[in-house]
VOGU-3710 file (C-alpha; in Angstrom, 3 decimals, decimal comma):
1> mtscctaarn> -58,288/-146,314/-57,029  -55,499/-145,911/-59,468  -54,501/-149,211/-60,895  -51,794/-150,268/-63,129  -53,072/-153,754/-63,908  -56,074/-155,405/-65,534  -57,264/-157,677/-62,747  -60,765/-156,729/-63,015  -61,618/-159,993/-64,965  -60,731/-162,012/-61,719
11> rvmlhinglt> -63,172/-162,398/-58,857  -62,467/-159,986/-56,128  -61,510/-161,536/-52,862  -60,946/-158,446/-50,777  -62,346/-155,127/-51,651  -61,322/-151,828/-49,829  -63,474/-148,888/-50,733  -62,876/-145,322/-49,635  -61,019/-146,086/-46,364  -59,965/-143,106/-44,348
21> yriggrllle> -58,140/-143,309/-41,091  -56,081/-140,775/-38,975  -54,181/-141,282/-35,745  -53,323/-138,312/-33,514  -54,480/-135,950/-36,163  -52,294/-137,455/-38,709  -53,892/-138,689/-41,803  -52,591/-142,213/-42,719  -55,293/-143,394/-45,294  -57,464/-141,018/-47,242
31> dasvaipegh> -60,165/-142,365/-49,460  -57,976/-145,402/-50,267  -59,507/-148,043/-52,332  -58,421/-151,211/-54,032  -59,698/-154,588/-55,291  -57,584/-157,659/-54,548  -58,094/-160,568/-56,964  -58,817/-164,005/-55,711  -55,851/-166,535/-55,382  -53,159/-163,950/-55,959
41> kigivgrnga> -50,115/-163,075/-53,790  -49,977/-159,377/-52,925  -46,945/-157,620/-51,477  -47,671/-154,416/-49,626  -44,761/-151,900/-49,654  -44,362/-148,310/-48,374  -42,044/-146,224/-46,212  -41,844/-147,001/-42,458  -44,636/-145,046/-40,755  -46,881/-144,948/-43,896
51> gkstlfslil> -49,690/-147,005/-42,237  -49,154/-150,549/-43,700  -49,919/-152,337/-40,303  -52,766/-149,955/-39,569  -54,277/-151,051/-42,819  -54,016/-154,588/-41,698  -55,854/-153,776/-38,332  -58,576/-152,075/-40,421  -58,961/-155,053/-42,691  -59,201/-157,307/-39,652
61> gnipsesgtv> -61,742/-155,008/-37,929  -59,551/-154,544/-34,928  -60,097/-150,840/-35,316  -62,911/-148,735/-36,730  -62,214/-146,595/-39,867  -63,298/-142,915/-40,174  -65,033/-143,948/-43,407  -65,009/-146,539/-45,886  -65,599/-150,172/-46,115  -63,678/-153,579/-46,271
71> tlprnakigt> -65,640/-156,565/-47,740  -64,987/-160,128/-48,585  -67,239/-162,715/-50,185  -69,780/-164,336/-48,106  -68,325/-167,195/-45,875  -64,726/-166,201/-46,810  -62,208/-166,754/-44,077  -59,514/-164,235/-43,205  -56,454/-165,145/-40,955  -53,278/-163,774/-39,712
81> vaqeapggpe> -50,530/-164,396/-37,287  -51,527/-164,081/-33,673  -50,005/-161,216/-31,992  -49,585/-163,153/-28,704  -46,798/-165,648/-29,151  -47,888/-169,097/-27,818  -46,175/-169,881/-24,516  -48,212/-172,433/-22,783  -47,484/-176,100/-21,803  -49,177/-177,441/-25,257
91> slldtvlagd> -46,773/-178,990/-27,654  -45,924/-177,207/-30,733  -47,917/-179,621/-32,934  -50,984/-179,240/-30,726  -50,572/-175,447/-30,967  -50,373/-175,415/-34,768  -53,350/-177,974/-35,115  -55,381/-175,637/-32,889  -54,740/-172,757/-35,433  -57,516/-174,324/-37,901
101> aelnaltsea> -60,718/-173,295/-35,900  -63,013/-175,082/-38,269  -61,139/-178,269/-38,245  -61,156/-178,464/-34,489  -64,965/-177,553/-34,329  -65,914/-180,123/-36,904  -63,681/-182,754/-35,108  -65,345/-182,156/-31,768  -68,811/-182,055/-33,225  -68,144/-185,402/-35,041
111> dtatdphria> -67,776/-187,014/-31,760  -71,188/-185,786/-30,601  -73,416/-185,420/-33,540  -76,435/-187,770/-33,660  -78,281/-186,394/-36,589  -77,558/-188,424/-39,651  -77,815/-185,520/-42,116  -75,482/-183,465/-39,985  -72,925/-186,355/-39,512  -72,971/-186,691/-43,345
121> eiqirladie> -72,179/-182,945/-43,843  -69,500/-183,058/-41,100  -67,694/-186,047/-42,684  -67,878/-184,417/-46,191  -66,385/-181,080/-44,908  -63,726/-183,021/-43,105  -62,773/-184,881/-46,315  -62,950/-181,510/-48,125  -60,478/-179,760/-45,816  -58,114/-182,875/-45,836
131> ahsalsraat> -58,482/-183,530/-42,159  -56,810/-186,894/-42,538  -53,555/-185,208/-43,427  -53,671/-182,389/-40,846  -51,093/-183,820/-38,429  -48,448/-184,442/-41,316  -49,266/-180,929/-42,772  -48,654/-179,296/-39,434  -45,280/-181,217/-39,040  -44,159/-180,251/-42,470
141> ilsglgfsee> -44,909/-176,545/-41,775  -43,089/-176,674/-38,456  -40,120/-178,600/-40,034  -39,938/-175,984/-42,912  -39,621/-173,149/-40,283  -36,909/-174,872/-38,408  -38,286/-177,030/-35,813  -36,994/-180,690/-35,326  -39,299/-183,657/-34,726  -38,201/-183,700/-31,114
151> tqagpcsals> -38,810/-179,959/-30,556  -42,274/-180,254/-32,195  -43,345/-182,587/-29,551  -42,170/-180,309/-26,808  -43,921/-177,535/-24,993  -44,179/-173,902/-26,457  -43,055/-172,639/-23,010  -39,469/-173,969/-23,469  -38,914/-171,788/-26,475  -37,624/-168,094/-26,660
161> ggwrmrvala> -39,741/-165,366/-27,972  -38,452/-165,420/-31,530  -39,111/-169,162/-31,813  -42,598/-168,766/-30,349  -43,394/-166,312/-33,049  -42,424/-169,010/-35,676  -44,941/-171,299/-33,982  -47,546/-168,637/-34,236  -46,609/-168,233/-38,026  -46,862/-171,973/-38,357
171> aalfarpdvl> -50,343/-171,885/-37,001  -51,566/-169,187/-39,391  -50,173/-170,988/-42,275  -51,671/-174,224/-41,317  -55,134/-172,722/-40,968  -55,218/-172,078/-44,814  -57,616/-169,106/-44,602  -59,195/-167,729/-47,904  -57,085/-164,563/-47,339  -53,920/-164,732/-45,277
181> lldeptnyld> -52,499/-161,424/-43,995  -48,774/-161,642/-43,109  -46,824/-158,729/-41,619  -43,059/-158,947/-42,033  -43,229/-162,803/-41,784  -39,421/-163,110/-42,280  -38,410/-160,943/-39,234  -38,163/-163,982/-36,973  -36,717/-166,413/-39,518  -33,191/-167,246/-40,501
191> legtiwlnsf> -32,210/-167,460/-44,265  -33,231/-171,130/-44,453  -36,765/-170,441/-43,105  -37,079/-167,514/-45,516  -36,160/-169,725/-48,498  -38,801/-172,365/-47,237  -41,476/-169,685/-46,789  -40,845/-168,304/-50,161  -41,609/-171,654/-51,626  -44,671/-172,081/-49,443
201> irdyphtivm> -46,167/-168,738/-50,396  -45,717/-169,544/-54,107  -47,608/-172,800/-53,742  -50,281/-171,490/-51,432  -53,828/-172,182/-52,995  -55,539/-168,954/-51,719  -54,964/-165,235/-51,427  -52,076/-163,879/-49,563  -51,516/-160,047/-48,751  -48,063/-159,540/-47,204
211> ishdrdllne> -46,316/-156,618/-45,749  -42,643/-157,100/-46,420  -39,194/-155,168/-47,088  -37,502/-158,288/-48,312  -36,752/-157,629/-51,865  -36,031/-161,125/-52,758  -39,331/-162,317/-51,337  -41,277/-159,625/-53,048  -39,559/-160,553/-56,264  -40,106/-164,321/-56,212
221> avgfilhldr> -43,222/-164,954/-54,213  -45,779/-162,258/-55,233  -47,381/-161,289/-58,565  -48,796/-157,807/-57,570  -47,339/-155,010/-55,476  -49,723/-152,751/-53,508  -48,052/-149,431/-52,870  -49,243/-147,269/-49,877  -48,009/-143,746/-50,328  -49,479/-140,587/-48,895
231> gkltlyqgny> -52,607/-142,342/-47,843  -53,439/-143,853/-51,218  -53,338/-147,450/-52,435  -51,977/-148,315/-55,932  -51,970/-151,869/-57,162  -49,189/-152,737/-59,657  -48,970/-156,038/-61,622  -45,759/-157,868/-61,326  -42,849/-158,280/-58,759  -41,001/-155,646/-56,839
241> dsferqrrek> -38,521/-154,936/-59,593  -41,316/-154,442/-62,198  -43,200/-152,083/-59,607  -39,974/-150,067/-59,220  -39,757/-149,656/-63,122  -43,397/-148,829/-63,464  -43,288/-146,231/-60,597  -40,159/-144,523/-62,151  -41,981/-144,326/-65,452  -44,965/-142,890/-63,871
251> qaltvklkkk> -42,882/-140,320/-61,923  -41,152/-139,330/-65,139  -44,453/-138,907/-67,004  -45,818/-136,777/-64,193  -42,835/-134,516/-64,200  -43,194/-134,136/-67,996  -46,806/-133,199/-67,698  -46,155/-130,751/-65,033  -43,547/-129,102/-67,130  -45,972/-129,047/-70,214
261> qedqrkhmqa> -48,620/-127,580/-67,876  -46,351/-124,885/-66,678  -45,503/-123,951/-70,224  -49,134/-123,811/-71,251  -49,945/-121,715/-68,146  -46,981/-119,231/-68,910  -48,228/-118,966/-72,582  -51,826/-118,102/-71,441  -50,691/-115,705/-68,845  -48,454/-113,971/-71,449
271> fvdrfrykas> -51,439/-113,644/-73,871  -53,610/-112,222/-71,011  -50,958/-109,695/-69,790  -50,423/-108,527/-73,338  -53,983/-108,306/-74,760  -56,376/-107,941/-71,680  -56,700/-104,158/-72,067  -56,964/-104,193/-75,897  -60,547/-104,013/-77,100  -60,235/-106,405/-80,055
281> karqaqsrlk> -58,587/-109,083/-77,987  -60,404/-108,635/-74,804  -62,862/-111,458/-75,227  -60,107/-113,857/-76,168  -58,102/-112,611/-73,016  -61,174/-113,224/-70,810  -61,526/-116,797/-72,291  -57,887/-117,532/-71,483  -58,233/-116,203/-67,866  -61,227/-118,681/-67,339
291> alsklepiae> -59,241/-121,510/-68,835  -56,256/-120,547/-66,772  -58,346/-120,662/-63,511  -59,707/-124,060/-64,426  -56,371/-125,656/-65,161  -55,797/-128,199/-62,416  -52,311/-128,022/-61,064  -50,538/-131,331/-61,238  -49,143/-132,449/-57,950  -45,471/-132,195/-57,810
301> lvedrvapfl> -43,768/-135,572/-56,842  -41,471/-135,114/-53,983  -39,540/-138,271/-53,017  -39,187/-138,665/-49,273  -35,395/-138,532/-48,695  -33,775/-141,503/-47,115  -30,980/-140,391/-44,741  -27,801/-142,432/-45,729  -26,043/-144,684/-43,294  -22,318/-144,016/-42,467
311> fpnpekaiap> -19,667/-146,540/-41,587  -16,336/-144,703/-41,050  -13,418/-146,329/-42,654  -10,557/-147,704/-40,380  -8,043/-144,831/-39,811  -5,012/-147,116/-39,719  -4,829/-150,204/-41,928  -3,643/-153,605/-40,412  -1,660/-156,039/-42,338  -3,538/-159,296/-43,241
321> plvkwdkvsv> -4,733/-161,385/-41,763  -6,999/-159,528/-39,272  -8,029/-162,772/-37,621  -6,627/-166,311/-37,950  -8,403/-169,376/-36,410  -6,486/-172,646/-35,908  -8,425/-175,599/-34,743  -10,528/-173,205/-32,470  -13,510/-174,608/-30,316  -15,843/-172,290/-28,738
331> gysadkavlr> -18,992/-172,588/-26,459  -20,682/-171,207/-23,226  -19,210/-173,867/-20,920  -15,938/-175,702/-20,881  -17,347/-179,080/-21,195  -19,764/-178,341/-24,130  -18,412/-176,613/-27,371  -20,885/-175,199/-29,752  -18,348/-175,074/-32,524  -15,156/-177,084/-33,135
341> nitlrldpdd> -12,123/-177,298/-35,333  -12,503/-173,771/-36,829  -9,633/-173,286/-39,106  -10,082/-169,983/-41,139  -8,696/-166,552/-41,726  -10,188/-163,088/-42,234  -8,437/-160,407/-44,413  -9,036/-156,625/-44,525  -11,119/-156,687/-47,675  -13,212/-159,760/-46,918
351> riallgsngn> -16,967/-159,617/-47,246  -18,555/-162,762/-45,866  -21,975/-163,983/-45,119  -22,576/-166,714/-42,489  -25,079/-169,308/-43,634  -26,824/-171,915/-41,635  -30,124/-172,466/-39,728  -30,631/-170,614/-36,379  -29,369/-172,597/-33,583  -26,308/-173,872/-35,600
361> gkstfakllc> -23,838/-171,448/-33,953  -23,820/-168,296/-36,340  -24,206/-165,861/-33,294  -21,776/-167,992/-31,235  -19,080/-167,503/-33,929  -19,938/-163,786/-34,162  -19,316/-163,461/-30,389  -16,082/-165,222/-30,677  -14,897/-162,811/-33,315  -16,048/-159,768/-31,086
371> gklaplsgem> -14,193/-161,088/-28,060  -17,483/-161,761/-26,198  -16,654/-165,550/-26,025  -12,954/-166,780/-25,492  -11,773/-169,957/-27,315  -12,078/-173,160/-25,312  -9,283/-174,668/-27,336  -7,058/-174,004/-30,462  -5,670/-170,703/-31,223  -7,168/-167,377/-32,421
381> ktparltvgy> -4,702/-164,798/-33,486  -5,517/-161,173/-33,689  -3,374/-157,820/-33,841  -3,328/-155,782/-30,787  -4,761/-152,606/-32,466  -7,866/-154,678/-33,910  -11,231/-153,004/-33,267  -14,452/-154,787/-34,153  -17,939/-153,142/-34,414  -20,789/-155,360/-33,590
391> faqhqldevs> -24,541/-154,832/-34,438  -27,170/-157,381/-33,280  -31,096/-157,170/-33,279  -31,512/-158,097/-29,699  -29,511/-154,825/-28,843  -32,730/-152,950/-29,752  -34,343/-154,057/-26,566  -31,330/-152,892/-24,524  -31,511/-149,249/-25,716  -32,321/-147,108/-22,606
401> aertpydyfr> -35,985/-145,864/-22,999  -35,055/-142,377/-21,178  -32,020/-141,552/-22,969  -31,813/-139,700/-26,402  -29,224/-140,226/-29,311  -27,707/-136,893/-28,090  -27,210/-138,478/-24,657  -25,401/-141,362/-26,269  -23,136/-139,185/-28,417  -22,291/-137,009/-25,383
411> elmpdapesr> -20,991/-140,020/-23,633  -18,944/-140,999/-26,758  -17,627/-137,395/-27,279  -17,230/-136,071/-23,774  -14,734/-133,294/-24,523  -16,310/-132,200/-27,880  -18,541/-129,025/-27,960  -22,277/-129,559/-28,527  -21,973/-128,396/-32,161  -19,427/-131,062/-33,050
421> rraklgaygf> -21,733/-133,667/-31,282  -24,785/-132,547/-33,250  -22,727/-132,346/-36,667  -21,889/-136,076/-36,002  -25,420/-137,104/-35,202  -26,495/-135,172/-38,426  -24,082/-137,373/-40,514  -25,646/-140,435/-38,999  -29,149/-139,253/-39,969  -30,260/-137,784/-36,613
431> gaqladsrcd> -31,525/-134,234/-37,140  -32,288/-131,891/-34,309  -35,585/-133,334/-33,459  -34,646/-136,993/-33,620  -31,386/-136,368/-31,723  -33,322/-135,003/-28,754  -36,032/-137,642/-28,856  -36,445/-140,080/-26,074  -35,437/-143,689/-27,399  -38,749/-145,112/-26,344
441> tlsggekarl> -40,347/-142,776/-28,957  -38,033/-143,816/-31,836  -39,308/-146,338/-34,416  -37,640/-149,718/-34,866  -35,855/-148,294/-37,868  -34,619/-145,248/-35,981  -33,351/-147,389/-33,122  -31,499/-149,611/-35,649  -29,886/-146,544/-37,061  -28,684/-145,434/-33,559
451> lfalasfhap> -27,099/-148,826/-33,046  -25,353/-148,688/-36,353  -23,888/-145,402/-35,279  -22,865/-146,734/-31,829  -21,170/-149,849/-33,440  -19,184/-148,026/-36,036  -18,411/-144,883/-34,196  -14,828/-145,703/-33,558  -14,112/-146,763/-37,167  -13,594/-150,387/-36,684
461> hilvldeptn> -11,378/-152,725/-38,687  -14,189/-155,433/-38,870  -18,143/-154,780/-38,918  -20,148/-157,745/-37,629  -23,913/-157,196/-38,606  -26,363/-159,713/-37,175  -29,699/-159,404/-38,961  -29,229/-155,623/-39,608  -32,276/-155,210/-42,205  -35,017/-155,932/-39,642
471> hldvdsreal> -37,243/-152,907/-39,153  -35,847/-151,348/-42,260  -38,142/-150,479/-45,381  -36,686/-151,310/-48,871  -35,364/-147,884/-49,432  -33,432/-147,870/-46,177  -32,207/-151,271/-46,872  -30,827/-150,109/-50,320  -29,046/-147,119/-48,414  -27,645/-149,661/-45,849
481> imaindyega> -26,282/-151,766/-48,861  -24,498/-148,585/-50,272  -22,936/-147,870/-46,749  -21,502/-151,407/-46,441  -20,289/-151,344/-50,009  -18,518/-147,951/-49,417  -16,950/-149,168/-46,004  -13,212/-150,286/-46,574  -13,054/-152,709/-43,465  -13,992/-156,464/-43,433
491> vilishdrhi> -17,613/-157,401/-43,020  -19,090/-160,398/-41,427  -22,970/-160,572/-42,198  -25,659/-162,657/-40,851  -29,030/-162,086/-42,602  -32,196/-163,863/-43,850  -32,260/-161,172/-46,666  -30,816/-162,767/-49,742  -30,771/-159,437/-51,570  -28,273/-157,827/-49,200
501> ietcvdqlwl> -26,061/-160,971/-49,146  -25,856/-161,142/-53,017  -25,060/-157,277/-53,179  -22,562/-157,067/-50,345  -20,533/-160,248/-49,969  -18,107/-162,212/-51,961  -17,607/-165,168/-49,835  -20,038/-167,582/-48,026  -19,179/-169,518/-44,790  -21,470/-172,422/-43,827
511> vndgtvkpfd> -22,015/-172,890/-40,074  -23,296/-176,602/-39,832  -22,466/-179,765/-38,119  -20,668/-178,188/-35,335  -18,056/-176,216/-37,351  -17,584/-173,215/-39,802  -16,228/-173,810/-43,279  -16,109/-171,994/-46,621  -19,334/-172,819/-48,749  -18,328/-173,831/-52,442
521> gdmddytrlv> -21,239/-172,153/-54,409  -23,347/-169,103/-54,727  -26,871/-168,323/-53,176  -28,557/-170,245/-55,844  -26,655/-173,397/-55,062  -27,377/-172,885/-51,385  -30,993/-172,284/-52,058  -31,210/-175,730/-53,891  -29,445/-177,273/-51,051  -31,801/-176,045/-48,384
531> ldksregrrs> -34,960/-177,014/-50,613  -33,505/-180,518/-51,455  -32,606/-181,004/-47,850  -36,236/-180,256/-46,850  -37,634/-182,478/-49,360  -35,316/-185,353/-48,509  -36,206/-184,906/-44,835  -39,860/-185,365/-45,499  -39,116/-188,167/-47,688  -37,093/-189,868/-44,969
541> ermasmkaap> -39,706/-189,387/-42,380  -42,300/-191,003/-44,696  -39,926/-193,929/-45,554  -39,135/-194,396/-41,634  -42,758/-194,541/-40,863  -43,441/-197,095/-43,706  -40,456/-199,287/-42,540  -40,949/-198,983/-38,799  -41,561/-202,353/-37,229  -45,200/-202,753/-36,271
551> ppppprptaa> -46,043/-202,291/-32,702  -46,303/-205,480/-30,489  -49,879/-206,640/-30,317  -51,915/-205,581/-27,400  -52,380/-208,100/-24,573  -55,502/-210,203/-25,151  -58,412/-208,828/-23,029  -60,010/-210,922/-20,222  -63,323/-212,482/-20,963  -65,177/-209,605/-19,035
561> aaqkliqrld> -63,193/-206,921/-20,926  -63,915/-208,601/-24,309  -67,674/-208,806/-23,434  -67,655/-204,947/-22,647  -65,688/-204,320/-25,944  -68,320/-206,424/-27,842  -71,132/-204,344/-26,507  -69,456/-201,205/-27,622  -68,801/-202,530/-31,063  -72,345/-203,643/-31,402
571> lkmleikdki> -73,622/-200,206/-30,675  -71,036/-198,608/-33,007  -71,914/-200,956/-36,003  -75,736/-200,323/-35,291  -74,987/-196,428/-35,559  -73,040/-196,876/-38,863  -75,613/-199,241/-40,408  -78,286/-196,653/-39,617  -76,126/-193,950/-41,318  -75,599/-196,171/-44,382
581> dildralsda> -79,472/-196,942/-44,527  -80,138/-193,233/-44,684  -77,611/-192,630/-47,404  -78,822/-195,689/-49,316  -82,253/-194,149/-49,283  -81,210/-190,857/-50,554  -79,008/-192,505/-53,261  -82,031/-194,504/-54,437  -83,661/-191,417/-55,541  -82,857/-190,943/-59,200
591> glyrdepkka> -83,696/-187,082/-58,877  -80,858/-186,657/-56,686  -78,264/-187,402/-59,407  -80,087/-185,162/-61,940  -80,860/-182,246/-59,585  -77,887/-182,306/-57,181  -74,988/-184,201/-58,809  -72,392/-182,802/-56,328  -74,377/-183,925/-53,247  -74,903/-187,365/-54,912
601> adftrlrakl> -71,157/-187,726/-55,449  -70,417/-186,589/-51,747  -72,954/-189,073/-50,462  -71,335/-191,878/-52,433  -68,024/-190,950/-51,288  -69,229/-190,984/-47,589  -71,080/-194,375/-47,970  -67,868/-195,862/-49,235  -65,917/-194,564/-46,183  -68,671/-195,727/-43,664
611> asdlenlemq> -68,750/-199,169/-45,241  -64,962/-199,487/-44,834  -65,293/-198,253/-41,118  -67,965/-201,041/-40,729  -65,791/-203,648/-42,114  -63,007/-202,744/-39,708  -65,445/-202,837/-36,773  -66,575/-206,162/-37,802  -63,009/-207,583/-37,860  -62,607/-206,224/-34,376
621> wleahdv> -66,040/-207,820/-33,142  -64,845/-211,359/-34,711  -61,412/-210,971/-32,772  -63,142/-210,043/-29,548  -65,334/-213,320/-29,754  -62,194/-215,452/-30,069  -61,085/-214,484/-26,455
//
């Protein structure tokens, strides 16, 4: 393993040693090794198709490696987001609670265990994993990912696919494994959910290994970058910006070493060519020949080229404003507006990001702008010649599997010769092979590139980009940023990627409380607003639960029911007294405190809990006798 950090002093939580794996004859991992330190947050980066998700499958044991091993400390738990999104009748809260297998197993066993020693072990472990706060922890995670209290109590089957994946993510976060593997966790989140997840990852008490192309997340939430490149794993200390700097320095050094070696080789070869047939220099010439043969060539660094994105500029400018809204309402039915009283204007050089949680109406506003929805009331003014290009992630599922990129361009350019069509495809990053590939064989990033081409083909005056960075690696995202900044039309951007917002837009509009208004502040201000709102929401819930009126007292039981209750309480109190007696005998042994102080402390804590439980049962017993 090549390592650019000194993490060896830390305990290793995940050790990958000599891992080799190929698929369809293509080598994805070749003798790859790395040691992941305990408790650290690791971001995995690499080009699309490099094998990052395959590496996760190997770590989880879902596929066998050709050679090499993956090891964790004994009893360490590893977890990830379930691939199958939950969609049953269970509530969101119950689904998330079920994500912690140990908690559920211990809770079930606690109801049936009879051996006092095992009961003590179960109770101690439940206390260690904070079982008492499980429900509130699950609710907090779901709230952070955008679920209201009402939705949390509802069934998973009522949610769309993207929201179900958020529930799966919540279950993985709730389980708190020793090693948590996250594969592009922000793909199904809005900006608000991404901000919350960023904070959660930073505070997570165990190890996280995360595949991500979100530059902002990689800069703020992780302390190491694991680079997968040409089958090798290299661990860099620091965030993504630090990794980029270290990698460039390493590349520059490699280039210098290569040039130095080539100069050395030329010098030796010149000596050999000059003196190999001269008797007095023959021995030296032979020595240089041997040295030349042993001179290991330094691999030349060849950067994979990222094809640029292209957004053609509008051919004919339109005088401002491009769009003007005056007290506009919009929705999907005449009697139920999603957004109301929109009073805004959009000019040709505007670069605007729409902020707001999913479900607040960002996509509805985008559809209004694109003409897919008509205003329910108010006035929306647009020039007759205005054209709008629209890109949305859901369109990836609508790309025809059988068609090729060339088929789409043939439809867009029916009268053009094949050479012009292929030249146009090449400008959008589709060479001969990709242009003739069926769409069902294209990667997510390649399908996104095709949709960008289709959305911008007619050089629109406005580009509406709804989550454009999903399925793009970091370098492709940078290429997209360059294309947006080179484009001379107006841009409306909806994204969970803070980096693209900060580098491409100059205005923020907030979609919230049933309307759209300019946001007075920058992304730092908005991040503080989101986190403060999350904290305030949790504080309000706690205060409401504390101030809630006590429930009405249950109806007094009949004499017969009271007698049955007394019998049950008698049995329960005897059971607890037996457990306390066992603990008292153990705690009376002085050697326990000397030889096993931790167990003595655990037994003392458990005895206090059992004594409290007994006191509560005795109060219920007395109340039952009053009937």
